[in-house]
C-alpha positions as CSV (number, residue, x, y, z in Angstrom):
1,M,90.9,340.6,73.2
2,T,94.3,339.5,73.8
3,T,96.3,338.2,71.2
4,A,96.8,334.6,71.2
5,T,100.4,333.2,71.4
6,S,100.8,331.3,68.3
7,A,100.4,327.3,68.5
8,T,103.5,327.1,67.0
9,S,105.3,328.0,70.2
10,G,104.7,324.2,71.5
11,G,107.8,322.4,71.1
12,P,110.2,322.2,73.7
13,E,111.2,325.2,75.6
14,G,108.8,327.3,73.5
15,Q,110.8,326.9,70.3
16,P,108.7,326.7,67.1
17,L,107.2,323.2,66.3
18,R,108.6,321.4,63.8
19,T,107.2,322.1,60.2
20,R,105.6,318.6,58.3
21,K,104.5,317.6,55.5
22,G,100.9,316.5,55.5
23,G,100.9,313.0,55.9
24,S,104.5,312.6,56.4
25,W,103.0,311.1,59.9
26,L,102.4,307.9,58.3
27,L,106.1,307.6,57.2
28,D,108.1,308.9,59.6
29,D,108.5,308.9,63.8
30,T,107.0,312.4,65.7
31,S,108.5,313.2,68.9
32,P,105.6,314.3,71.5
33,S,107.7,317.8,72.2
34,D,106.9,318.0,68.0
35,V,103.4,317.7,68.9
36,F,100.6,320.4,69.7
37,T,98.0,319.3,72.7
38,P,95.1,321.0,74.7
39,E,97.8,320.8,77.8
40,K,100.0,323.5,75.6
41,L,97.3,326.2,75.4
42,S,98.5,329.3,76.7
43,D,96.7,331.2,79.1
44,E,95.2,333.5,76.5
45,H,93.8,330.4,74.5
46,R,92.7,329.8,77.6
47,L,90.8,333.0,78.7
48,M,88.8,332.6,74.8
49,A,87.8,329.5,75.6
50,R,86.4,330.5,78.9
51,T,85.1,333.8,77.2
52,T,83.3,331.3,74.6
53,A,82.2,328.9,77.7
54,E,80.6,331.8,79.4
55,F,78.5,333.3,76.6
56,I,77.1,329.7,75.5
57,E,76.0,329.0,79.3
58,G,75.1,331.9,79.9
59,E,73.1,333.5,76.7
60,V,72.6,330.7,74.6
61,M,71.9,327.1,76.2
62,P,69.3,329.7,78.2
63,H,67.0,330.3,75.2
64,V,67.1,327.0,73.5
65,D,63.7,326.5,73.2
66,R,63.4,329.9,71.6
67,L,66.0,329.0,68.9
68,E,64.1,325.7,68.2
69,A,61.1,327.6,67.9
70,K,62.6,329.6,64.9
71,D,63.7,332.6,66.7
72,W,65.5,333.8,64.1
73,Q,66.0,337.4,65.7
74,L,67.1,335.5,68.4
75,A,69.6,334.2,66.2
76,R,70.8,337.2,64.6
77,A,71.1,338.7,68.2
78,L,73.6,336.0,69.2
79,V,75.6,336.4,66.1
80,R,76.0,339.5,66.8
81,R,76.6,339.2,70.7
82,S,79.8,336.3,69.3
83,G,80.9,339.8,66.8
84,E,80.8,342.0,69.5
85,L,82.9,339.4,71.8
86,G,85.5,338.7,69.0
87,L,84.6,335.2,68.2
88,L,84.1,335.8,64.6
89,G,87.0,337.5,63.8
90,I,90.0,335.3,64.8
91,A,90.9,334.1,61.2
92,V,90.4,337.8,59.9
93,P,93.0,340.2,59.6
94,E,93.0,343.5,61.7
95,E,92.7,345.7,59.0
96,Y,89.3,344.4,58.7
97,G,88.0,344.3,62.1
98,G,89.8,341.0,62.9
99,L,92.6,339.7,65.4
100,D,94.3,337.7,62.9
101,L,94.9,335.0,65.7
102,D,95.7,331.0,65.3
103,K,94.2,328.1,63.9
104,A,94.8,327.0,68.5
105,S,92.7,329.8,69.0
106,S,90.3,329.2,66.8
107,L,89.9,325.7,67.9
108,A,89.8,326.8,71.6
109,V,86.6,328.7,70.4
110,V,84.8,326.0,68.4
111,E,85.2,323.4,70.8
112,Q,83.0,325.4,73.4
113,I,80.5,326.6,70.7
114,G,80.0,323.1,69.5
115,R,78.0,322.2,73.2
116,S,75.2,323.8,71.4
117,A,75.0,322.0,68.4
118,S,72.2,324.5,66.3
119,F,74.0,327.4,67.5
120,C,77.3,326.2,66.1
121,T,75.7,325.4,62.7
122,T,74.9,329.4,62.9
123,F,78.0,330.2,63.8
124,G,79.9,328.1,61.6
125,G,78.1,329.3,58.7
126,Q,78.8,332.8,59.5
127,A,82.5,332.4,60.2
128,N,83.9,329.7,58.4
129,L,81.9,329.1,55.4
130,C,81.0,333.1,54.6
131,I,84.0,334.8,56.3
132,L,86.3,332.4,55.4
133,P,86.2,332.0,51.7
134,L,86.6,335.9,51.4
135,V,89.6,336.1,53.8
136,L,91.1,333.3,51.1
137,F,89.8,334.5,48.2
138,G,88.5,338.0,48.3
139,T,89.9,341.2,46.9
140,P,91.1,344.3,49.2
141,A,87.5,345.9,47.7
142,Q,85.6,342.9,48.5
143,K,87.5,342.4,52.0
144,S,86.7,346.5,53.1
145,Q,82.8,345.9,51.9
146,Y,82.2,342.7,53.6
147,L,84.3,341.5,56.1
148,P,84.1,344.6,59.1
149,R,80.0,343.9,58.9
150,L,80.4,340.0,59.2
151,V,83.1,340.0,62.2
152,A,80.8,342.4,63.8
153,G,78.1,340.4,63.7
154,E,76.2,343.3,61.7
155,I,75.0,340.9,58.8
156,V,74.5,336.9,58.4
157,G,76.3,334.8,56.0
158,A,75.8,331.6,54.4
159,Y,77.9,329.1,51.9
160,A,75.3,327.8,49.0
161,L,77.4,324.6,47.1
162,S,74.8,321.6,47.2
163,E,72.0,321.1,44.9
164,S,69.4,319.0,44.8
165,G,70.9,316.9,41.9
166,S,74.9,317.4,43.3
167,G,75.3,316.5,46.6
168,S,79.0,314.8,46.8
169,D,79.1,315.7,43.3
170,A,79.3,319.2,43.9
171,L,80.9,320.6,40.4
172,A,78.0,318.6,38.8
173,A,75.9,321.9,39.8
174,K,73.4,322.9,37.2
175,T,72.4,326.6,38.9
176,R,74.2,328.9,35.8
177,A,75.9,332.1,35.8
178,T,75.7,334.3,32.4
179,K,77.7,337.6,31.7
180,Q,75.5,340.3,30.9
181,P,77.2,343.0,28.3
182,D,77.8,345.5,31.1
183,G,80.5,342.9,33.0
184,S,77.7,341.7,35.3
185,W,75.8,338.6,36.1
186,V,72.7,337.0,36.2
187,L,72.3,333.8,37.9
188,N,69.2,331.3,37.4
189,G,69.3,327.9,39.6
190,E,68.3,326.4,43.1
191,K,70.8,325.7,46.0
192,M,69.3,323.0,48.8
193,W,70.3,322.9,52.6
194,I,71.6,326.2,53.3
195,S,72.3,326.9,56.8
196,N,71.3,330.4,57.7
197,G,69.7,330.2,54.4
198,G,65.9,331.9,56.2
199,F,67.8,334.7,57.6
200,A,71.6,335.3,55.9
201,D,72.0,339.0,54.0
202,L,75.3,337.4,52.4
203,I,75.5,334.4,49.8
204,I,78.4,333.1,48.9
205,V,77.2,330.9,45.8
206,F,78.5,328.6,43.0
207,A,77.5,328.5,39.8
208,K,78.9,327.5,36.4
209,V,79.4,330.4,33.8
210,D,78.0,329.5,30.3
211,G,77.2,325.6,32.2
212,E,81.0,324.7,32.4
213,H,83.1,327.4,34.4
214,F,82.4,326.2,38.0
215,T,82.9,329.9,39.8
216,A,82.3,331.5,43.5
217,F,80.1,334.4,43.6
218,I,79.2,337.0,46.4
219,V,75.5,337.2,46.7
220,E,73.4,339.9,48.9
221,R,70.0,338.4,50.1
222,A,68.9,342.3,48.5
223,F,70.0,341.8,45.1
224,P,66.6,341.6,42.8
225,G,65.9,337.9,42.3
226,V,67.3,335.8,45.6
227,S,65.0,334.8,47.9
228,S,64.8,331.5,50.1
229,G,62.5,328.9,50.1
230,K,60.5,327.2,53.1
231,E,63.0,326.0,56.4
232,E,63.1,322.4,56.1
233,H,62.0,319.7,58.4
234,K,64.5,318.4,59.9
235,M,65.8,315.7,62.2
236,G,67.6,317.4,64.2
237,L,69.5,320.9,64.4
238,H,66.0,322.7,64.6
239,G,67.5,325.9,65.9
240,S,69.3,327.0,62.9
241,S,67.6,328.1,59.6
242,T,67.9,325.6,56.7
243,T,66.3,326.4,53.3
244,P,66.8,326.4,49.9
245,I,68.3,329.3,48.4
246,V,66.5,330.7,45.1
247,L,68.4,332.9,42.3
248,Q,65.8,333.8,39.7
249,D,67.5,336.0,37.3
250,A,69.4,337.3,40.1
251,R,71.6,340.1,39.4
252,V,75.0,340.3,40.6
253,P,77.5,342.6,39.9
254,A,80.7,342.5,38.0
255,A,83.3,342.8,41.1
256,N,81.3,340.0,43.1
257,V,83.1,337.3,41.3
258,L,85.0,335.6,44.3
259,G,88.1,334.1,43.2
260,E,88.6,333.8,39.3
261,V,85.6,332.4,36.9
262,G,86.2,328.7,36.5
263,K,88.4,328.2,40.0
264,G,85.3,328.2,41.9
265,H,86.9,324.8,43.4
266,K,89.2,326.2,44.7
267,V,87.3,328.3,46.7
268,A,84.9,325.6,47.3
269,L,87.3,322.8,48.1
270,N,89.7,325.1,50.4
271,T,86.8,326.1,52.6
272,L,86.0,322.8,52.8
273,N,89.1,321.6,54.0
274,Y,89.5,323.8,57.0
275,G,85.6,323.1,57.7
276,R,86.0,319.6,58.0
277,F,89.0,320.5,60.6
278,S,86.7,322.7,62.6
279,L,84.0,320.8,62.7
280,G,85.9,317.5,64.3
281,A,86.9,320.5,66.5
282,M,83.1,321.0,67.2
283,C,82.5,317.4,67.5
284,A,85.3,317.0,70.4
285,G,83.4,320.3,72.4
286,G,80.2,318.0,72.1
287,C,82.2,315.0,73.3
288,R,83.0,316.8,75.9
289,M,79.9,318.1,77.3
290,A,78.4,314.7,76.8
291,V,80.9,312.7,78.8
292,G,80.2,315.3,82.0
293,T,76.3,315.1,81.4
294,A,76.1,310.9,81.5
295,A,78.9,311.2,84.4
296,K,76.4,313.5,86.3
297,Y,73.6,311.5,85.4
298,A,74.8,308.4,86.2
299,A,76.1,309.6,89.7
300,Q,72.4,310.8,90.5
301,R,70.2,308.2,89.2
302,R,69.7,305.1,91.3
303,Q,68.6,301.5,91.1
304,F,68.9,298.6,93.0
305,G,69.9,300.6,96.2
306,Q,73.3,302.6,94.5
307,P,74.1,305.2,91.9
308,I,74.3,303.2,88.6
309,A,77.9,305.2,88.0
310,S,78.9,301.6,90.4
311,F,77.6,299.4,88.0
312,G,80.3,297.6,85.2
313,A,78.4,298.0,82.4
314,I,77.7,301.7,82.8
315,K,81.5,302.1,83.8
316,H,82.3,300.3,80.6
317,K,80.8,303.2,79.1
318,L,81.6,306.3,80.5
319,G,85.8,305.1,80.0
320,E,85.0,304.4,76.6
321,M,83.5,307.6,75.7
322,A,86.4,309.4,77.6
323,A,89.4,307.6,75.8
324,R,87.7,308.0,72.1
325,T,87.2,311.5,73.1
326,Y,90.8,312.3,74.2
327,A,92.0,310.5,70.7
328,L,89.6,312.8,69.1
329,E,91.0,315.6,71.0
330,S,94.4,315.2,70.5
331,L,93.9,314.6,66.7
332,V,92.4,317.5,66.2
333,Y,94.7,319.9,68.2
334,R,97.7,317.8,66.8
335,T,96.3,319.3,63.3
336,A,96.2,322.4,64.4
337,G,99.9,322.7,65.5
338,L,100.6,321.2,62.0
339,I,98.6,323.9,60.3
340,D,100.2,326.9,62.4
341,A,103.7,325.9,62.1
342,A,102.9,326.2,58.3
343,L,101.6,329.3,58.4
344,G,104.1,330.8,60.8
345,A,104.2,333.9,62.9
346,G,102.6,337.3,61.8
347,P,99.6,338.0,59.0
348,H,99.0,335.5,57.3
349,D,97.8,336.2,53.5
350,G,95.0,334.1,51.6
351,A,97.2,332.4,49.0
352,T,99.6,331.1,52.2
353,T,96.7,330.0,54.5
354,A,94.6,328.0,51.7
355,K,97.8,326.6,51.2
356,A,98.3,325.4,54.6
357,F,94.7,323.7,54.5
358,E,95.5,322.4,51.5
359,E,98.6,320.9,52.4
360,Y,96.3,318.7,55.9
361,A,93.9,318.1,53.7
362,V,94.3,314.8,54.8
363,E,94.4,315.3,58.5
364,A,91.1,317.4,58.3
365,S,89.3,314.6,56.5
366,I,90.2,312.3,59.2
367,A,89.1,315.0,62.2
368,K,85.7,315.3,60.4
369,V,85.0,311.3,59.9
370,A,86.7,310.4,63.7
371,G,84.9,313.7,65.2
372,S,81.5,312.9,63.5
373,E,81.8,309.1,64.4
374,I,83.0,308.8,67.6
375,L,80.5,311.6,68.7
376,D,77.7,309.8,67.8
377,F,79.3,306.6,69.6
378,V,79.9,308.8,72.8
379,L,75.9,310.4,72.1
380,D,74.4,307.1,71.7
381,E,76.1,306.0,74.8
382,N,74.7,308.6,76.9
383,V,71.0,307.9,75.5
384,Q,71.6,304.7,76.7
385,I,72.8,305.6,80.4
386,H,70.0,307.9,80.6
387,G,67.5,304.6,79.6
388,G,64.3,305.8,79.2
389,N,64.9,309.2,79.8
390,G,67.4,309.7,77.2
391,F,64.2,309.0,74.8
392,V,62.5,312.1,76.2
393,K,62.5,315.9,75.2
394,D,62.6,316.1,79.2
395,Y,66.7,315.4,79.0
396,P,68.7,317.0,76.6
397,A,70.5,313.6,75.9
398,E,67.7,313.2,72.5
399,R,68.5,316.4,71.3
400,Y,71.9,315.8,71.3
401,Y,71.6,312.6,69.4
402,R,69.4,313.9,67.3
403,D,71.6,317.1,66.1
404,A,74.5,315.1,66.0
405,R,73.5,312.4,63.3
406,V,73.9,315.3,60.0
407,N,77.5,315.4,60.8
408,R,78.5,312.4,59.2
409,I,76.5,314.1,56.1
410,F,77.7,317.6,55.5
411,E,81.2,319.2,54.8
412,G,81.2,316.3,52.6
413,T,79.7,312.8,53.3
414,N,82.1,310.3,55.5
415,E,82.2,308.2,52.4
416,I,83.4,311.1,50.7
417,N,85.7,311.7,53.0
418,R,87.0,307.9,53.4
419,L,87.6,308.1,49.8
420,L,89.7,311.0,49.8
421,I,91.9,310.4,52.6
422,P,94.0,307.3,50.9
423,G,93.2,308.9,47.5
424,M,95.3,312.7,48.4
425,L,98.4,310.4,49.8
426,I,98.6,308.3,46.7
427,R,98.2,311.1,44.2
428,R,101.1,313.1,46.6
429,A,102.9,309.6,46.2
430,L,102.9,309.5,42.5
431,K,103.7,313.1,41.9
432,G,106.7,312.1,44.3
433,E,105.8,314.7,47.1
434,L,105.8,311.8,49.3
435,P,107.7,308.5,49.4
436,L,104.7,306.3,50.2
437,I,105.5,304.2,47.2
438,A,109.1,303.6,48.1
439,A,108.4,302.7,51.8
440,A,105.6,300.0,50.2
441,K,108.3,298.7,48.5
442,R,110.7,298.2,51.4
443,L,107.6,296.9,53.5
444,Q,107.1,294.3,50.7
445,D,110.7,293.1,51.1
446,E,110.3,293.2,54.6
447,V,107.5,290.9,55.0
448,L,108.9,288.6,52.8
449,S,111.6,288.3,55.4
450,P,111.2,285.7,58.5
451,T,112.5,287.8,61.0
452,V,109.4,290.7,60.4
453,G,108.3,292.4,63.0
454,G,106.1,295.0,64.4
455,G,108.1,297.6,65.9
456,G,110.6,299.9,64.6
457,F,110.4,302.6,67.2
458,A,113.6,303.0,68.9
459,E,112.4,305.8,71.3
460,A,112.1,304.1,75.2
461,G,109.9,305.4,77.9
462,V,106.2,305.3,78.9
463,L,103.9,304.1,76.1
464,D,106.8,302.2,74.7
465,E,104.6,299.3,73.8
466,E,101.9,301.1,72.4
467,M,103.8,303.4,70.5
468,R,105.3,300.0,69.0
469,T,101.9,298.8,68.2
470,V,101.3,302.0,66.3
471,S,104.8,301.5,64.1
472,A,103.2,298.3,63.3
473,F,100.0,300.0,62.6
474,K,101.4,302.3,59.7
475,K,103.3,298.8,58.0
476,V,99.8,297.7,57.9
477,A,98.4,300.7,56.1
478,L,101.7,300.3,53.6
479,M,100.9,296.6,53.4
480,V,97.0,297.6,52.2
481,I,98.0,300.4,50.0
482,G,101.0,298.8,48.5
483,T,99.1,295.9,47.4
484,A,96.1,297.6,46.0
485,M,98.1,300.0,43.9
486,Q,99.6,296.7,42.7
487,T,96.6,294.9,42.4
488,Y,94.1,297.7,40.9
489,G,97.0,300.5,39.3
490,E,94.8,303.2,38.2
491,K,91.5,301.8,38.7
492,L,91.9,301.6,42.4
493,T,89.8,304.7,42.9
494,D,86.7,302.0,41.4
495,E,86.9,299.7,44.3
496,Q,85.4,302.1,47.0
497,E,85.5,299.1,49.6
498,I,89.4,298.5,49.3
499,V,90.0,302.2,50.0
500,S,87.6,302.6,52.9
501,F,89.1,299.8,54.6
502,A,92.6,301.6,54.3
503,A,90.9,304.5,55.1
504,D,89.6,303.1,58.4
505,I,93.1,302.5,59.1
506,L,94.8,305.5,58.2
507,I,92.2,306.8,60.7
508,D,93.2,304.7,63.4
509,I,96.5,305.2,63.0
510,Y,96.4,309.3,63.0
511,A,94.1,308.9,66.2
512,S,96.2,306.6,68.3
513,E,99.6,307.8,67.7
514,S,98.3,311.2,68.7
515,A,96.7,310.0,71.7
516,V,100.3,308.7,72.6
517,L,101.9,311.3,72.1
518,R,99.8,313.6,73.9
519,A,99.9,311.0,76.7
520,R,104.0,311.2,76.9
521,A,104.1,314.7,76.3
522,A,101.6,315.4,79.5
523,S,104.2,312.9,81.3
524,S,104.4,315.6,84.1
525,S,100.9,316.5,84.5
526,P,99.6,315.5,87.9
527,Q,96.7,314.1,85.7
528,A,99.5,312.1,83.7
529,E,98.3,308.5,84.4
530,L,94.7,309.3,83.2
531,H,96.3,310.4,80.0
532,V,98.3,306.9,79.6
533,T,95.1,305.2,80.6
534,A,92.8,306.8,77.8
535,A,95.8,306.2,75.1
536,R,96.5,302.7,76.1
537,V,92.6,302.3,76.0
538,F,92.3,303.4,72.4
539,V,95.2,302.0,71.2
540,N,94.2,298.2,72.2
541,D,90.9,298.5,70.8
542,A,92.8,300.7,67.6
543,A,94.4,297.3,67.2
544,Q,91.3,294.7,66.6
545,R,90.2,297.2,64.0
546,V,93.0,297.4,62.0
547,E,93.4,294.0,62.1
548,A,89.9,293.4,61.2
549,A,90.1,295.9,58.0
550,A,93.2,294.7,56.7
551,K,92.0,291.3,56.6
552,S,88.8,292.3,55.0
553,A,91.2,294.1,52.4
554,L,93.5,291.6,51.4
555,A,90.8,289.0,51.4
556,A,88.7,291.2,48.6
557,M,92.6,291.3,46.9
558,A,93.7,287.9,46.9
559,E,93.3,283.9,47.4
560,G,95.0,281.0,47.9
561,D,98.5,281.0,48.6
562,T,98.5,284.8,47.9
563,L,96.3,285.5,50.6
564,R,97.7,282.8,52.9
565,T,101.1,284.7,52.9
566,L,99.7,288.2,53.0
567,L,97.6,287.1,56.2
568,A,100.9,285.2,57.5
569,A,102.9,288.4,57.3
570,L,100.0,290.5,58.8
571,R,100.2,288.2,62.1
572,R,103.8,288.8,61.9
573,I,103.2,292.2,61.5
574,L,100.7,292.9,64.3
575,K,102.2,291.5,66.9
576,T,100.1,293.0,70.1
577,S,99.2,291.7,73.4
578,P,95.6,292.7,75.0
579,V,95.5,294.7,77.9
580,N,93.3,295.1,81.0
581,T,90.6,297.7,79.4
582,V,88.3,296.7,81.9
583,A,90.0,298.1,84.8
584,M,91.7,301.1,82.6
585,R,87.5,302.1,81.9
586,R,87.0,301.9,85.1
587,T,89.5,304.2,86.1
588,L,88.7,306.6,83.3
589,A,84.7,306.5,84.7
590,D,85.7,306.7,88.3
591,A,87.6,310.0,87.6
592,A,85.1,311.5,85.5
593,V,81.8,310.7,87.9
594,A,83.8,311.9,90.8
595,N,84.5,315.7,89.2
596,G,81.0,315.4,87.5
597,R,82.7,316.1,83.9
598,Y,85.5,314.9,81.3
599,I,88.2,316.3,83.3
600,L,91.3,315.6,80.6
601,G,92.2,318.3,78.6
602,E,91.7,320.8,81.5
């Protein structure tokens, strides 16, 4: 397969994108030319996407029923086929059988695989949760021993972190590792909800050495004492294996510690950082598919003598589905560009890649939360458009709906990720890595001035009003976070509702700005008007959400004259005029119906 051009060449006249610190978008202006978008994919990226789409359409989707019937031999064959196509080795150095391509390449692949949720879970367990930690933290010997076979799909991988008593609190694991006189290890414990658990050959297992030092181990199923429990009876993802992994005096060689003893949290968290970004990309692919499915059904289904696609209520749904999908795509591609710009061109060692994932952990969490919740919204509307047919197995709408629900749970629940988003920004600010505190203090002085406004973005042109609105969103976030830090100090982490309101505002900022910047960058595209329309709809709706979240947060932190002062400042900052989103949603809906698919990002 041809090596894809780096996403870092998405700047003006093919120049590399500017490297930015994670979270800096909250404080700085960004140029449209400095953001990676789907429209900037190279021909090689698009070829990889087409190859993956053909694989999913031709070799996976026709056999969904067999996968749902737990045909794990078929699942293994499809993993091997993924290896033959080069899809498993995108992030793997060439010396171990991989392609060592950019994150835009990974994004192009996983978006397409996301159309089959069950197989995407199987694929993710292999590529993201088993191969990736070996690439990031494995020794040369470990990489040589395992990566070539994993990349080829000859063996199947899994990742065993969760336990029945430690889901979100993963570091509280009870699985123990005891060192033996010969340097080997004995592991005892039970891991829960392990994707590929029923047939994985190689498992990244986390255990506490002497009950204290959290450590990652490379465990082969063939090792004595390793077994799987029964398949879980799940709401969705029936075509993927989910079982406990049981470790009963499991013997693990001394050479199979992954990373360092006591540093398993680095392996776990960096793997999850990338997994969250990848999940957002998968959700974007699912959204694209669902918009097309709903548009086709609405065009064919007739009621009262006409296609239901002609009714305003259905157009509203299709238009909103398209607008939210557009924003999700925009933020995911932007994040891929940030990571690739930080990595730069050329080979990437594990430490450098892990550092980049850590730098953009906030953006990865945003992609995970926004992706899973936008996909849930889109699939719920898809069921509604299908009516009674959306509730029966004769149509795929009900399976899509069931399969998506777990996205808000795994890779860290959305509640945990909401706490992480502001929390990581605040920690960076306290370390002096992000000038958030100074910006919040400047805003505090500004809001006491009678001339405070919501603007601040000087660039003129298309979507100028929306960009000023995004600038106002940023001030609202600083106002809420600054007030929270002043009010609660070090105890802010205990105020989870406040932190979650701040997270919702930050998510809408990143999504809105990403959508507007993408639409501006697409000004010469034949679909430029549709880009602008999607961005305007999303920003208009985001303004209502940002205002509601800010009011709820401020009302929880202040009362009386203080609250009235804060609310008055909020009104002055967030001056937005509603736009005619009814007409705009109709435009987006008509385009989807006319083409039978989601057409932006083509």
